[in-house]
N, C-alpha and C positions, 0 to 999 in steps of 0.2 A: 909370679914368674913371668918374665917378659918373653915375648915371642922371638924365636930365632928364625930369620928370613933367608930364603934363597931367591936370588933374582932370576926370574923366568920371563924372558921377553920384556913386556912393560909392567909385569906384575912382581910384587914381592910376596912370595908364598912361604908360609910357616914350614919349617923343616919337617915337622911331624906330618902335616897334611901332604906335602910334596912326596915324601917317601912312601906314605900309605897308598896314594894313588898310583905311583909308579911301580911299586913292588908287589902290592896286593890286589889292586883293582884292575888295572889295565891288562896285565898278563892273562892270556886265554880269551881275549876279546879280539875283534878285528881292527883294533886301533893301534896306531903307532904313537909312542910317547911324545915325541917332538911335535908331530902333527897335531895331536890333541891339545897340547899346551898353546900352540900358536893360534889355533882356531878358538879355543876357550878364551884366550886373551882378547882377541878381536871382538867376540860376542859380548864379553863382560863390559868392555868400553863402549859398545854400542847400546847396551841395555841400561847400564847404570844411570846415565843422564835422564832417561825416560822415567825411571823409577823415582828419581829426585823430583821431576816435574809433577808427578802424580801426588807426591806428598805435599808439595807446595799448594796444589789445588785443594787438598784436604784443609790445609790451614786457612786458605783464602775463603772457602765456603763456610768454615766455622766462624770466622770473623764476621761474615755477612749475616749469619744467623744470630750471632750475639748482638750485633747492631740492631737487627729487626726487633728482637725481644726488648732491648733497652728503649727503643723508640716507641714501642707499643705497650709498655709496662702498665700504664694507667688505663688502657683501653680494654673493653670487653673483647675477649678472644673470638675472632671470626674465622671459621674454618676455611672458607673460600679465599679470603685474603691471604692467609698463611700458605695455602696450597699454591696459589698463583705466584706468590713470592718465591717459593721453592722452585717452581718451574722457570721463573725469570732468571734466577741465578745459576741455573743448570744443575741444581741438586736433584730435582725430580725430572725424569726424562719422559717424553711422550711414549705411550705404549704402542708398539708397532703391530702389524698383522699377526694373526694366530699362526703358530708353527708347531712342528713336532721335532723333538731331538733326533739326531741322525747318528748317534754313537754306535760304532760297530765293534765286534770282537770283545764283547763283555762276557765274563764268565757267568755260569749259572748262579753262583753265589750272589752275584749282583742282581741278576735279572729275574730269576724264577724261584730262588730259595729264600723265603723270608726267615728272619731270625735275629737273635741278639748280636750285638757288635761290641767287642771289647776295645778299650783304648789303653795302651800300655806304653810306659816310658821306654824308648829305645836304648837309653843309656844303661839299663839293667838287663843283662843277658838272661838271667834266671827268670825274671818276670816275663820277659818277651817270649821265652820258650814255654812257660806256663800258659800264656795266652794263645800261642800257636797251637799247642796241644789240647786246648780246651774245645776243639771241634766236637769231641765226644766225651761226655762226662757221666759218671755214675750218679744216677738219681738217688739211689740208696744213700750214698755218702753225702750228697748235697742236702738231702732232707735231714739225715741224722745229725749232721754237723752245723745245722742252722737253727734259727728260732721258729721256723715254720711248724715244726713238731714240738709241742710243749710237753715237758715232763720234769720231774724233780731232779733228774740227773743230767739236765741239758748242758750244764757247764762242767760236768765231771768227766775225767778220763776213764772211769770205770764203765764198762758196758752195761747198759740198762735194757734188759729184755723187753720190758713193756714199751719203751721208746722204739725199740727195733720192730715190735709188732705194729706200732702206729705207723711207722715208715712203710711197712709192707701193705698195710691197709690203705694208705694214701696212694701208693703206686697201683694197687689193684683197681681202685676207683678211677684213676687216670686211664688205665687200660680199658676198663668197661666203657668209659665215655667215648673213647676214640678208636678202639679196636674191639668193638663188641662181639660177643660170642652168641650164636643163635640159642635162645632159650636158656642160657646159663650165664653165670658170672665167673670171672677169672678166679675167684676164691674157691670155686668148686672143682677146678681142674686138677686132675691127678696125674695125667700124662700128656705129653705133647709129641707128635710125630708127623711125618709127611707121607702121604699116600696119594698116588695119581696126581702129583703136582699140587696137591691141596694140603693145607694145614689142618690137622685133625686134633681135636681136644677130647680126651677121654675123661669122663667123670664116672661116678658110681653107676654102673649098668647103663651108661649112656655115652654116645659118641656124637660130636657135633663139629661145626667149623665156624669161621668168621662170618659175621653178617655181611661184610664187604670183603669177598675173597681177594679182590685186587690189591688189598693193603698188605698181603703177604707177598714178599718179593724174593726171599731166599733164606739160606741157612748155612751154618757151619757144622762140621761133624758128619754123622750118617743120618739117613732119612728116618730110620727107626729109633735112633737115639741122638738127636741133634744136640750140639753143645751151645748153639745160639740160633735164635729165630730172628730174621730181619724183617721188620715191618716198615710201612711208609704211610704218612698222612700229611697232607698239605705240603708235599715235597720234602718233608723232614723224616729222617730215619730214626727208628727205635730198635734197639737190640735187646732181646730177652735172653739173658745168660742162664743156661741150665747146667747146674753142677750140684747134684744132690749131696755131695760129700763136703761142700763148703759150709763154713760156720753159719753164714747168713741164710742158708737154705734149709736148716734143720727143722724149721717149723712150717715149711712150704711143701705141700703134698706133691706138687709137680716138680720139685727140685729146683725152682727158680732161685738163683743166688744173687741176681742183680738186674736192674733195668738201666741200660746205657742209652742216653738221649743225645741226639745231635744238638749241639748247644751253640757255641760261638761260631757262627757261619763265617764271619769276617772279623778281622782284627786290624785296628789302626795302630801302626807303630809310630809313635809320636816323637817328633823332633821339636815340638813347640811347647804347649802349655804345661805338660807334665815333666819337663826336663829343665835343667839349668845349664844351658850350653853357651858359655860366654867367651870361650877362646878355643884355640886349636885342639888342645888336649880333650876338651869336652866334646867338640864336634867330631873328632876322629873316633872317639869311643862310640858315639852313636852310629857313625857311618860304618865302622868296623862290624858292629852287631848286625846292622842291616845287610851288609855284604855277606855275612855268615848265613843269614836267613835266605838270601837270594842264591847262594851256592848250595844251601841245604846242609851245611856242615857246622853250624853254630852249636857250641857245647858250653855248658856251665858246670863248674865243679863247686860243690858246697858240702857242708857238714850238717847232718840232722840226727839228733839223738845219738851222737857219738859215732855215727857211720859216715864215711866219705862217699858221696854220691856224684854221679855225672848225669846231667840232664841233656838230652838232645831231641831233635825233631822226630815226632812219631811217624812211622811208615803208614802207607795206605792200609785200609781195612779190607781184607779179602773174604769173599763168601761165594757160595754156589747158588745161582739163580734157580727158581723153581723149574726152569726149562733144562736144568742140568749143566748149563754153561758156567764157567768161572767169571766172576766179576770183581771189581774192587771199588771202594768208596774213598774219596779224597780224605785222608786221615788228619788233615791240618786245616786250620782256619785260613781262608784266603787273606793274604796280607796286603794292606793298603799302607801308604806312607804319608804321614802328615808333615809337610814342609812348614816353615815359618811364613808369616805374611810379608808384606812389602815394607814395613816400617824399619826394622832393625838392621844394623850393619854388624860385621864381625871382624875382629882384628887378625884373623888367621890369614887373610890376603889383603894386601894394600894395592890400590890402583896406581897408575902413573903419577897422579896428583897427590899421592900419599893418603888419600881417603880410604876408609874401610870398604870392603866389598858388601853390597846389599846381601843380607843373609838368605833371603828367599831365593835369589838368583843362584847363589852358591848351592843351596839345598837341591834346587831343581837339577843342576848339572851333576852333582856328585851322587845323589840318590838314584838318578836315572842311569848313571854310569855303572853303579853297583848292580842295578837291575838287569844289565846286559847278560849277566850270567844266568839269570832265570829264563830270559828269552831263548837261551840256547837249550836248556834242559827242560823247561816248562813244567817245573814241579810246583810252582805257585800259580801263576796264571796259565791255565791250559790253552787259553786263546791268544797268548802272546801279547798281552797288554801290560803297561806300567801304570799303576793307579796311584795318583797323588791327590791327597786332600789338601785344598788350599784355604787357609783360614783368613779372617780379618781383611777381606777385600771390601772396598768402599765403592759400590756402584758399577755400572756397565763398563766404563772406561778402564777400570782396574782389572776387570775380568778379561777385557780385550787384551790388556797388557800381559796377563797370565798366559793367554793363548799365544801371544808373540814369544814369550819366554820359552814355552814348550816347543814352538816351531824352531827356534834357534838351537835348542838342545838337541832336537831330532836331527837337525842339519849337522851338528858337530859329531854326533854319535852314529851317523849313517843309518838312521832309523826311518822307516816309512812314516809318512805324514799321519798324524793322529794315533800313533802308537801309544803316546802318553795321554792318559785319560785324567779328567779333573773332577774332584769332588768339591762342591761349593758349600762352604759353611755360611749359612744365612745368619750372621751374628752381629752385623753392623747395620745401623738404621738406613743408610743410603742404599744398601743392598736389598733390604726388606722392601723398601718402597719401590724399588726398580727390579724386583726379582725376575720378572718376565724377560726383561731386556738383558739382565745379567746372564741368564741361561742362553739366550739367543747368541751372545758373543762366544759361547762355549758349546754350541749345540752339537758339534762333531766330537766333543771330548767328554761332556758331562756324564758322570755315572752315578751322581749322588748329590742330593741337597739335604742339609740337616740344620735344624734350629739349635742355637746355643743361647738359651735363656739368660744366663748370667752375663756373658759378654754383651749380648744384645741390650740388657738392662743397663750395664755400665755405659754403653754408648748412648743410650737414651738419656741418661742422667747428664752426661757430659755435653751432648749436643744441645740440650735445652737448659744448660746451667743457668743462663741469665733469666729464664722464664719464671723462676720462683723455687721455693723449697719443695723437694721431692717427698712423696709419700714414703712410709716405712717399707722395709724389705718384705715383710709378711703381707702387706697390702698390695705390693707390687705384683706378687705372684698370682693374685686373683683379679687384677685390674683388667679393664676392657681391652686395652691395647695388647696385652700379653695373649689373651685368648684369640684375638683377631690375628696377631702375628703367627701363632702356631697354625691356625686354620688356613691362613693365606699361603703359608709354605706348602701345605698339602694340595690346596686348590690349584695353585700355579703349576706345581709339579704334575698333577694329573692333566691339566689343560695342555701341558707341553709334551704329553705322551710318555710319562715315566713308568706307568703301570706295566709290569711284565718286561721292562727294559732296564730301568735304573732304580736306585734306592731313594726312597723318601724316608729320612731318618728323624728320630727324636732324641733328646738329650739324656744326660746321665742321671741315674738314681744315685743320690749322693750319700746314702746311709748304708755302707757296706755290711754292717752287722745287723741290720734290721730287715731281714729277708721276708719276714712275715708281712710287714708293711708293703714291701715291694711287690710281693705276689698278689696282694689285694689291689694295689694302685696302678701298676705298670701296664696292665691290660688296656688301660685307657689310651695308651699310645697307639695300640692297634685299632681301637675304636675310632681314633682320630684319623687313621689312614696311613700310619707308619708301617713299612715293611721291614724296617730294622730300627733298633733303639739301643742306646748305650747302656752298658752295665759295668759295675766296678770290679768284678772278679769272675773267675771260672765258675764258682758256685752260683753266683747270681745269673750267669749265662745259662746254666742248666735249668734253674728254676724259672727264669723268664721264658725259656724255650717252650714251656708248657702252654703259654698264652697263644703261641702260634699254631698249636694244635686245636685250640678252642675256636679261633677265628680264621676263616679263609680270607686272607687279606685282599686277594684280587677280586673276590666277590664284594668285599667291603668297599673297594675302590669304585665299583660300579654304582653302589648305593650313594656314595658321596658325590659322584659326578652328576647325579640326578638332582641334587639339592642346589638351590640358588644361593650363592654366596653374597651376603648383604652387609658384611661387617667391614669392608675395606676402609671406610672413613674413620673407623676406630683406631687405625694405625697412626693417625695424626693427632689423636687425643693425648695431651701432655699429662703425665702422671704427677701433677703438682698440687700443692695445697695453697690456695690464695691467702688464707688466714689460719695458720696453724693454731690448734687449740689443745695441743698435747700437754699433759702435766709434766712437771719437772722429773718425776719418777719415770714416766714413759720415755722421755728424751734420754735420761741417763741409761736406762736399760737398753735402748736401741744402740746407743754409742758403745756401751760396754760389750754388747753382743758382737758388734762389728770389730771393735778394737781387739777383743780376744781372738777372734778369727784371723785378723790381720797378723797379729804378733805370732800366733801359733804356726802360721804358714811361713812368714818371712824369716823367722829365726832359723828354721831348718834350711831354707833356700840360701840364705846368706852364709851361714856358718858351716853347713855341711854339703851344699850343692844338691839338695833334695828338691826336685821340681814338683812332685805331687805327694801330698801328705795326708795321712789319716789323722785329723786333728779333732780332739774332743771339744765339744762346745761347753758352755757354762753349765749345762745340765748333765754333762758327761757322755752325751751321745756322740759317737765318732762320725765325723763328716769328711768326705773326700774334698780336699781343698786344692785348688790350683790357681793359676793366674786369673782365671775368669771369676772365681769367687772373690779373689783379692781385689779385682777391678771394681766390682759392684760395692763392696764394703768401703773401700777407700774413697770412691767417688761420692757415695751417699754422705759420709761425714764431711767431705770437702764442700759439698753442696750446702749442708746445714750450717757450716761455719760461714760460708759466703753470705748466706741470707740471715744470719744472726739468730738461728734457732738455738745455737750453742756458742760457747766462747772458746778461744784457743786455750785459755787457762783450764777450763773445765775438761776439754778433750785430753790435754796433757796429763792432768791428774788421773783421769780414767785409764789412760795408756800405761802409766806407771803402776797403777793398781793391778791392771790386767797382766802386766809383765810378770808380776809376782805369781799370779795364778798360773800362767803358762810355764814358768820355771818349775812350779810344783808338779804340773802335769807331766813334765819331762824328767823328773828326778831320777828315774831308773835308766835313763839313756846316758851311758858313760861318755859319749862324745859331745853331749850337750854343754853349751856354755851359758851360764846364767846371765840374764839381763839386769836383774835387781840385785843390789841397789846401785851398781856402778853404771848408770845409764850412759854417761859421757864416753865410756870406753867400749860400749856395745855398738858395733857397726849395724847389727841387726835391728836394735831398738831405734837407732838413728834413721835407718832406712824406712822402717814402718811409720815413723813420724813424718818423714818427708813425703811419703805416699799420700798422706792426708793433707798436710799443710801446703804442699806444692801440687796437690791433686788437680786443682782447677787449671793449672798451666801445663799439665802433661798432655802430649798429643793424643787426642781422642780419649783421654783418660786412661791410656795404657800404663801398665806398671813396669813394663820391660826396661825402659831407659834407666830408671833408678835402680831396679834390681840388678841389671847387668853391671852398671857402674860400681855399685857397692860390693857386689860379689867379686869383681876383679880386684878391688881394693883389699878385700879380705884374703883373697888367694895370694896376693903379692906382698 
């Protein structure tokens, strides 16, 4: 479907987008339509050339790095020579004086409440609402419905009483660990009530209270028979639901029917890696959902087990404080908006030279415009801020450009300076090596830094493509530079005053069905210094929240700051193999693993416009795949092809074999289009191959240019 444009000043705006902004977004704001479009036009034509210049700088620097590696191919790698070269070409900036960030009006969810962070595709209203409402989750349901609790009936729809008892046992241990009762255990409790503003536990011939009385903050119901007890630990709330008549309470002497844990503290509503936004219809869908969230009226209608249901945003949670006053808790995750980066353009608006608008600039204006509605009602950000996560920035100059974009948006929307806050994704090599200076450029706006291991690896491979063949993906995860990269992000954040002010985040746990593994491993993110970390689902948010009760992250920050960071030079270590000695079987297995992952993701992206997929790997383990995982897989094979580790013929044979595997994995999807055996007719298969065979020539190894091009072909 081709775009239908309306001429607006010097812009050609798609009819869908123009009508959406005029009829749905601007009404009930302080903006006039004509004035908005006039100023928007001016700023777009001011910013777009600067965007183009920065992308040209990326290309120039990459050519310089390629040339250096080619000229030094036969020499022994010398760290100092390489580092001095990067300084000489302007890739590596001199680190300036120490400073602290100066961001104001950040919500408590950002500054003082550590916890899980969800990332959700904004194109799916139901998923978005699930994420918004994941602020409070049933621990009983999360445990019973996951593999954390083992039992014979774990995959059965029939209730398993033994499994239920194991859930209760787990939760009681959690309560004992963090809300201990004097001289007793939670399993001993027969009655709970409030007396003299204290929480009283009655056991057989014995009354006691909490070890730490301050952890009790309120209740619902009456003092003598409360329906809920509100507890607090490490700034996270836990609700003990008391309903002796509930099915889940029949084996509980105290009548406890559930434990509600504060879970997804923040949620990133994603316009980038987890969506397929290639034209105005896609972009308007995402913008409209974001607008509904900012107005607070987003709804999703769906059918489940034959019932027609409507999902909407949860209200705040009310309770009575132990002082007798009425209070409420924010009932929804604080919503952040991830815009796209600086690379891509979108055909929904054409500039006066008929070029497409830079999509990142478009996102900044439209998502902020939608956010004006929340600034009026303050149902999301109580402090009156707009929080935008900015991905795929390359170094300080691009961060400075982001600051400029936000300044111009604020000007057009009549906002106070620094109303728009910025989250920095540390996922490109030039940003990692210059993180201190990147933060400095955004020191009045930054609310978050987060590592993105997969994108960062993809950029590492592409940047050093000429240096030699890269190590395998499994080896990449445990390489020295990865460890140093993760530690550097935390160390720089703490040095710049993030603790108690802004978020230091860690990346996604990519196995949504393997919660047992997650609950064992993801606590390491807190030990490393993260006060938020990404999770793939509301259930994962509930389970990961338990880690934040175990570790007081702000005390952990103090410990980390005392340690001397000595790994900085590891960031420059290239993850290459000078003389590969892999067997043919090892090479085939590595290519097959990546090829299957690429095809499983791309086929849904191209054919159905699904930007984030749960894709089973060759072992049947479901993995969350997005453009970041696609980038690393395609770049690795492209690197091996270039250095002769494998051949084009070999890769193509494996791709065809894996296409058959992916078709089989999707056989129950009625919308799915087989790739095998008609490869020439499958746009998805063609795209997957292009990502590999043209991978070396893609800007920074990004997958978006080829994905967008072929998705548009498929749609049209």
